C-alpha positions as CSV (number, residue, x, y, z in Angstrom):
1,M,-13.6,13.3,-17.6
2,K,-10.8,14.2,-15.3
3,L,-7.4,12.5,-16.1
4,L,-6.6,11.7,-12.4
5,S,-8.8,11.0,-9.2
6,F,-7.2,11.4,-6.0
7,A,-8.7,9.9,-2.8
8,V,-7.6,11.5,0.5
9,P,-9.0,9.5,3.5
10,C,-9.1,11.9,6.7
11,Y,-9.9,11.0,10.1
12,N,-9.4,14.0,12.5
13,S,-6.8,15.1,10.0
14,A,-7.3,18.9,10.7
15,A,-3.7,19.6,12.0
16,Y,-2.0,18.4,8.6
17,M,-4.4,17.9,5.9
18,K,-3.8,21.4,4.3
19,K,-0.2,20.4,3.3
20,C,-1.6,17.3,1.7
21,V,-4.4,18.8,-0.2
22,D,-2.4,21.9,-1.3
23,S,0.1,19.7,-2.8
24,L,-2.4,18.0,-4.8
25,L,-4.2,21.2,-6.1
26,K,-1.1,22.0,-8.4
27,G,-2.4,19.4,-10.7
28,G,-5.2,21.8,-11.6
29,E,-8.1,21.0,-13.7
30,D,-6.6,17.7,-14.8
31,V,-7.2,16.0,-11.6
32,E,-10.3,15.6,-9.0
33,I,-9.5,15.4,-5.4
34,L,-12.1,13.5,-3.3
35,I,-11.8,14.3,0.5
36,I,-13.5,11.5,2.3
37,D,-14.1,12.8,5.6
38,D,-14.5,9.3,7.7
39,G,-16.6,10.5,10.4
40,S,-14.1,13.0,11.9
41,T,-14.9,14.8,15.1
42,D,-12.3,17.6,14.8
43,E,-12.3,20.3,12.2
44,T,-11.7,18.1,9.3
45,A,-15.2,18.4,7.9
46,R,-15.1,22.4,7.8
47,I,-11.4,22.4,6.3
48,A,-12.7,19.9,3.7
49,D,-15.8,22.2,2.9
50,E,-13.8,25.2,2.5
51,Y,-11.7,23.5,0.0
52,E,-14.6,22.5,-2.0
53,A,-16.2,25.9,-1.9
54,A,-13.0,27.6,-3.0
55,Y,-12.2,24.8,-5.7
56,P,-15.6,23.6,-6.7
57,S,-14.4,22.0,-10.1
58,I,-11.5,20.3,-8.6
59,V,-12.4,19.3,-4.8
60,R,-15.4,17.0,-3.9
61,V,-15.9,16.3,-0.2
62,I,-17.7,13.1,0.8
63,H,-19.1,12.8,4.6
64,K,-19.3,9.5,5.8
65,E,-19.7,7.5,9.2
66,N,-16.6,6.1,10.4
67,G,-15.5,3.0,8.7
68,G,-11.7,3.1,8.9
69,H,-9.0,3.4,6.3
70,G,-10.4,0.6,3.8
71,S,-13.7,1.8,4.0
72,A,-12.6,5.5,3.0
73,V,-10.5,3.9,-0.1
74,N,-13.6,2.0,-1.1
75,T,-15.8,5.1,-1.2
76,G,-13.1,6.9,-3.1
77,I,-13.1,4.1,-5.5
78,E,-16.9,4.2,-6.0
79,N,-17.2,7.9,-6.6
80,A,-14.0,8.6,-8.7
81,Q,-14.6,10.0,-12.1
82,G,-11.1,10.1,-13.3
83,L,-9.3,7.7,-15.6
84,Y,-6.8,6.8,-13.1
85,F,-6.9,6.6,-9.4
86,K,-4.7,7.2,-6.6
87,V,-4.8,7.2,-2.9
88,V,-2.8,9.8,-0.6
89,D,-2.8,9.7,3.0
90,S,-3.9,13.0,4.6
91,D,-0.4,12.9,6.3
92,D,1.5,12.7,3.2
93,W,2.1,15.1,0.2
94,V,3.3,15.1,-3.4
95,K,6.3,16.5,-5.0
96,E,5.4,19.4,-7.5
97,E,7.9,18.6,-10.1
98,A,7.7,14.9,-10.0
99,Y,3.7,15.5,-10.0
100,E,4.1,17.5,-13.6
101,R,5.9,14.7,-15.1
102,I,3.4,11.9,-13.8
103,L,0.5,14.1,-15.5
104,D,2.6,14.4,-18.7
105,A,3.2,10.4,-18.5
106,L,-0.4,9.8,-18.2
107,K,-1.8,11.9,-20.8
108,G,0.9,10.6,-23.3
109,L,-0.2,7.0,-22.4
110,T,-4.2,7.9,-22.6
111,G,-5.9,6.5,-25.9
112,G,-3.0,4.6,-26.9
113,E,-3.1,1.1,-28.7
114,K,-2.4,-0.6,-25.1
115,V,-4.4,0.2,-22.0
116,L,-2.1,1.4,-19.0
117,D,-3.3,-0.5,-16.1
118,M,-0.9,0.6,-13.3
119,L,1.7,3.3,-13.1
120,I,4.6,3.0,-10.7
121,S,6.8,5.9,-9.4
122,N,9.2,6.3,-6.5
123,F,8.2,7.4,-2.8
124,V,10.4,9.0,-0.2
125,Y,10.2,8.1,3.4
126,E,9.9,11.3,5.3
127,K,10.9,10.3,8.6
128,L,10.6,12.7,11.6
129,G,14.0,13.9,12.9
130,Q,15.8,12.6,10.1
131,E,17.7,15.0,7.4
132,R,18.6,12.4,4.8
133,H,15.4,10.4,3.5
134,K,15.4,7.0,2.2
135,V,13.9,6.8,-1.2
136,M,12.2,3.5,-2.6
137,R,13.4,3.1,-6.2
138,Y,12.4,0.3,-8.7
139,K,14.7,0.8,-11.8
140,H,16.5,-2.5,-10.9
141,A,13.5,-4.5,-11.1
142,L,11.3,-2.6,-14.0
143,P,12.0,-1.3,-17.3
144,V,11.8,2.6,-17.2
145,D,9.8,5.2,-19.4
146,R,7.9,2.6,-21.3
147,L,5.0,0.2,-21.1
148,F,5.8,-3.3,-20.3
149,G,4.0,-6.5,-19.0
150,W,4.8,-9.2,-16.3
151,D,7.4,-10.7,-18.6
152,E,9.8,-8.0,-18.2
153,V,9.6,-7.7,-14.6
154,R,12.9,-8.6,-12.8
155,H,13.9,-9.6,-9.3
156,F,12.8,-7.3,-6.5
157,H,15.1,-7.2,-3.5
158,K,13.8,-8.7,0.0
159,G,11.8,-6.0,1.8
160,Q,11.5,-3.8,-1.5
161,Y,7.8,-4.1,-2.9
162,I,5.4,-1.9,-4.7
163,L,3.1,-0.2,-2.1
164,M,0.2,2.2,-2.1
165,H,2.5,4.9,-2.2
166,S,4.2,3.8,-5.6
167,V,0.9,3.1,-7.6
168,I,-1.8,4.9,-9.6
169,F,-4.4,2.2,-10.9
170,R,-6.7,2.5,-13.8
171,T,-10.0,3.5,-12.2
172,R,-12.1,1.0,-14.1
173,L,-9.8,-2.0,-13.4
174,L,-10.2,-1.3,-9.7
175,K,-13.9,-1.1,-9.9
176,E,-14.2,-4.2,-12.2
177,C,-11.8,-6.6,-10.1
178,G,-14.0,-6.4,-7.4
179,L,-11.6,-5.0,-4.9
180,K,-13.5,-4.3,-1.5
181,L,-11.3,-3.6,1.6
182,P,-12.5,-4.6,5.1
183,E,-13.7,-2.0,7.2
184,H,-12.5,-0.9,10.8
185,T,-9.2,-2.7,9.9
186,Y,-5.5,-1.1,9.7
187,Y,-2.9,-2.4,7.1
188,V,-5.6,-2.8,4.2
189,D,-3.2,-1.2,2.1
190,N,-1.4,-4.4,1.6
191,L,-4.5,-5.8,0.1
192,Y,-5.1,-2.8,-2.0
193,V,-1.8,-3.5,-4.0
194,F,-2.1,-7.0,-4.0
195,E,-5.7,-8.1,-5.2
196,P,-5.5,-6.2,-8.4
197,L,-2.5,-7.7,-9.6
198,P,-3.8,-10.6,-11.6
199,Y,-5.9,-8.0,-13.6
200,V,-2.6,-5.9,-14.5
201,K,-1.5,-6.5,-18.0
202,N,0.3,-3.1,-18.7
203,M,2.7,-1.3,-16.4
204,Y,4.7,1.9,-16.8
205,Y,7.6,2.9,-14.4
206,L,8.5,6.4,-14.1
207,D,11.7,6.9,-11.8
208,V,10.6,10.3,-10.1
209,N,10.2,10.6,-6.4
210,F,6.5,11.5,-6.3
211,Y,5.0,10.5,-3.1
212,R,6.2,11.9,0.1
213,Y,5.6,9.1,3.0
214,Y,5.6,10.7,6.4
215,I,6.7,8.5,9.4
216,G,7.0,9.6,13.0
217,R,3.6,11.0,13.6
218,E,2.3,10.0,17.2
219,G,-0.4,7.4,17.1
220,Q,0.6,6.4,13.5
221,S,-0.5,2.9,12.3
222,V,3.0,1.8,11.3
223,N,4.7,2.4,14.9
224,E,5.9,-1.0,16.1
225,D,4.1,-0.6,19.4
226,I,1.0,0.4,17.8
227,M,1.4,-2.5,15.3
228,I,1.7,-5.1,18.1
229,G,-1.2,-3.6,20.1
230,R,-3.4,-4.2,16.5
231,I,-1.8,-7.4,15.9
232,D,-5.0,-9.2,15.2
233,Q,-5.7,-6.7,12.3
234,Q,-2.3,-7.5,11.1
235,I,-3.3,-11.2,11.0
236,T,-6.6,-10.5,9.5
237,V,-4.9,-8.8,6.4
238,N,-2.3,-11.4,6.2
239,K,-4.8,-14.3,6.3
240,L,-6.8,-12.4,3.5
241,M,-4.0,-12.4,1.4
242,I,-3.3,-16.1,1.9
243,D,-7.1,-16.5,1.1
244,Y,-6.9,-14.4,-2.2
245,M,-3.5,-16.2,-3.2
246,T,-4.9,-19.6,-2.8
247,E,-8.4,-19.1,-4.1
248,N,-7.3,-17.2,-7.1
249,K,-4.6,-19.9,-8.1
250,G,-6.3,-20.4,-11.7
251,L,-5.5,-16.5,-12.3
252,I,-2.0,-16.4,-10.9
253,A,-0.1,-19.4,-11.2
254,P,0.1,-19.3,-15.2
255,V,1.9,-15.9,-15.0
256,K,5.0,-16.9,-13.5
257,K,6.7,-13.7,-12.7
258,M,3.5,-12.1,-11.1
259,N,3.1,-15.5,-9.2
260,H,6.7,-15.2,-8.0
261,Y,6.1,-11.5,-7.1
262,M,2.9,-12.0,-5.2
263,T,4.5,-15.1,-3.4
264,S,7.5,-12.9,-2.4
265,Y,5.0,-10.1,-1.0
266,L,3.2,-12.7,1.2
267,D,6.4,-13.9,2.3
268,I,7.4,-10.7,3.5
269,I,3.8,-9.9,5.1
270,T,3.9,-13.2,7.1
271,T,7.4,-12.5,8.0
272,V,6.2,-9.2,9.5
273,S,3.3,-10.7,11.4
274,S,5.5,-13.5,12.9
275,I,8.2,-11.3,14.0
276,L,5.7,-8.8,15.7
277,L,4.0,-11.8,17.3
278,I,7.5,-12.7,18.7
279,R,8.4,-9.1,19.6
280,S,5.3,-9.0,21.9
281,G,6.8,-11.7,24.2
282,T,3.5,-13.2,25.3
283,K,2.5,-16.9,25.2
284,E,-1.0,-15.8,23.4
285,N,1.0,-14.2,20.7
286,L,3.2,-17.0,20.3
287,A,0.4,-19.4,19.9
288,K,-1.1,-17.0,17.4
289,K,2.0,-17.0,15.3
290,K,1.7,-21.0,15.2
291,E,-1.9,-20.8,14.0
292,L,-0.8,-18.2,11.4
293,W,1.5,-20.8,10.0
294,N,-1.1,-23.5,10.5
295,Y,-3.4,-21.6,8.7
296,L,-1.4,-21.4,5.5
297,K,-0.6,-25.0,5.8
298,K,-4.2,-26.0,5.7
299,K,-4.8,-23.6,2.8
300,D,-2.2,-24.6,0.7
301,W,0.5,-27.1,1.5
302,I,3.0,-26.3,-1.4
303,L,2.7,-22.6,-0.6
304,Y,3.3,-23.3,2.9
305,R,6.3,-25.2,2.3
306,K,7.7,-22.5,-0.1
307,L,7.4,-20.0,2.7
308,R,8.2,-22.0,5.7
309,Y,11.4,-23.4,4.4
310,G,12.5,-20.2,2.6
311,L,14.8,-17.7,4.1
312,L,12.5,-15.7,5.9
313,G,10.4,-18.5,7.0
314,Q,13.4,-20.4,8.5
315,C,14.4,-17.3,10.2
316,T,11.1,-16.5,11.9
317,N,10.7,-20.2,13.0
318,L,13.9,-20.7,14.9
319,P,13.4,-22.9,17.9
320,G,13.3,-21.9,21.5
321,R,14.0,-18.5,23.4
322,S,17.2,-18.3,22.0
323,G,15.9,-19.0,18.2
324,R,13.3,-16.1,18.8
325,K,16.1,-13.8,20.0
326,I,17.9,-14.3,17.0
327,S,14.9,-13.8,14.9
328,V,14.2,-10.5,16.5
329,E,17.7,-9.3,16.2
330,G,17.6,-10.1,12.5
331,Y,14.5,-8.1,12.1
332,K,16.3,-5.2,13.9
333,I,18.9,-5.2,11.2
334,C,16.4,-5.2,8.6
335,R,14.5,-2.4,10.1
336,R,17.5,-0.1,10.2
337,F,18.5,-1.0,6.7
338,F,15.2,-0.6,4.9
339,N,14.1,2.5,7.3
340,F,10.8,1.4,8.4
341,N,8.6,1.7,11.7
């Protein structure tokens, strides 16, 4: 059995996927690389097949009909044979020195008295045109270089959460928790790092800059204009997170620090949805913003009050045109500080 499975969702990725796959190959026989060709129409399929032919004991290619990023991740989970599982998008890559430490840590934790459910590491925003790159670290919030549970998790800063780029899950956990991401929907990575959390008991944080998250490619889904154009998909994911939080209260609420973390994460996602709806400037989208908050209110009154009357909820629901302008300006400041979009 392999130590670590990588899923690399690819849709028309021919122009940049080689950098990604080449970086993952440095793991050698300890890893398997699942290149998931999600119905590509360019040279992606040919390039993927060439990798499989050159590295038959490491690379497996899965060709499928187009189903979107979530569908490709689902396919990766279903086919993974490694003890642990990580998604690496085809325009991103990993750093070799940190990679070695990740594999050493996983080897050291395998077969121990406690089962590792989730390994966390840093990621770096590789933003086009910027020489200095922001690193997302977690050492202020998580114990370093040892196993820990939710009771030892400290406070996360606003806007700083464990993202898909940060995590390696135990493969069986993902299969057993029933995670199934929606097809033909963007922004499902938020569900990927949200829904498995109630099943995570033991974590390990390695303070290394492993994942390089590339931002700036034309047509990228995190581009703000594109996010506004796909706002209905953002709202769909937001509502699915609300559904999960409210329908699994019995699993989540008893673990206080996990409950607090998941509530805060939902808070930031709802804030992003709200600001994008305001930014669009249309009456239709302002109505969608109101409907989103009403959806939360109907689902869980207590959770609604916590988010609506918290700092972010109040800032994104300021009355009138001038209030919306203040909300947007606050968002711009946060965007510059956290270096997203």
